[in-house]
N, C-alpha and C positions, 0 to 999 in steps of 0.2 A: 504494500500499499504505499502509494506515494505522500511525502510529509505536504501537509494544508500551509507551511509558510516554512522558506527556506531559511538554511542556517544563517546566511548573511542577513536577511532580514531581520530574524532574531537579535543578532548581533548589533544592527543598525538600532533597532528599536530599544535596547537596553543601554545603548551608549547616548541616544537622544534622551531618554526618560532620566537618566543619573544627572545629564547636562541640566534639563529641565529642573529639577528637583535641587541641586546642588547649587548651581549657578543663576538660575533666575527666580523660580517662584518664592522659596522661602525667604534668600535674601531681601527680596522685594516686600513679602510681606511683613517682614521684621522693622524694615527702616523706608519703605517707600510704595507705601500701597497702592498710589497713585499710577504707579509704572505697571500694575497688574490690569488696568481697564482693556487694552487693546486684545489680550487673549481672552477676553469673553465676548459672545456675540448674545442677541437676543434670544435666541434659541439656547442658549447654555443654561444649565441649572446647576445650583448648589445646596446641597443639604449639610448643614453645621450643627452636631449635636441635635437633631431634629427639628432646627429652623432652616426654613427654605426660602430660596431667593431663585427668581426666574427672569432671564433676561439681565443684560449688563448693568443697569441703573439699579436694579434691586439688588444683584450681586454685590455692586459698589457700596450700596447703602449699609449691607450687611457686614461687609469686611472693615469698612471704617469705623464702625461700633464696637469692633473687638479689643479686649485692653491687650496693651503692649507685650510681647512675651518673646522668648529664643526658644529655638526649636536644635534638638540634638539629633541627626538623623542615624537611625541604628541600621536600617534596612531599606533599598530600594529594589524592586523587581519590576521591571518594562518589558511588555511584549506585544509585538504586532497582533492585532484582530483579523483573524483571515477575513477575506473580503468574497464576495460572491463571485467576483468576476477575476479577471488576469491581471497580474502587475503588483504594483505596491500595495499594501495594504492601508487603506484609508484612515485607520482608525489606531491608536496605542492604548494598552490599558496599563497604568502607573499604579502600583502599591507602595506604600511610603509605610514606615514603621518606625517609630522612635521616642522621644520625649519633649514635653514641651515646658517652659516655665514661666508663668505669668508672673508681669513686674508685680512686686510687692508678696508673692508667695515666697516661702522658704522651701518649697519642695516640688521636684518634676511631678509632673503626671504624663502617665503613656497615652500616645495617640496612634490612630491609624487613619490613612486616607486614600483614597483610591480616585484616580482622574482618567476620565475617558477623554483622550485627545483627538480631535477630530482634523484630518487634513484639507483645506480649504482650495487646494491646486497650488498655492505658493507658501504657506505657512501652517503650522498646526495653533488650533485654538482648544480652549476647555468647551467640551460638549457637556459634559457631566463631571462634578465633583461631589465625593461624598465624605465628611470628615467625622470623626468621634473622638472624643477626649475621654479617658477614662478616669475612673477615680473621683471622687469629691475632695 
């Protein structure tokens, strides 16, 4: 049985996912939330500990009311989502596990986050994002 996705596509997705998480998303979330605006579209959705934002304006509003925090990334897994047709997969699934420390808190909390990144032909944007912070 032939593989649905080539080893090369998996390696490319893994590299892209790690770069997205470590070089773009979390550094901007921690220090320049406004820079994240272009990676959301009107079709994007975010669920953050049960609170939902749909569309770039609602997601931007949700992100700006989050307390300042710092992230320690423990692991990233990024894989291409097989497409129905030939060619490059149009989506990447990126799963992040780590610890988060909110400003004013003395302890870290565990978090997990999943991104579905969609290719619009020239770049990727966040189609779906689900985040869960564990513990009180």
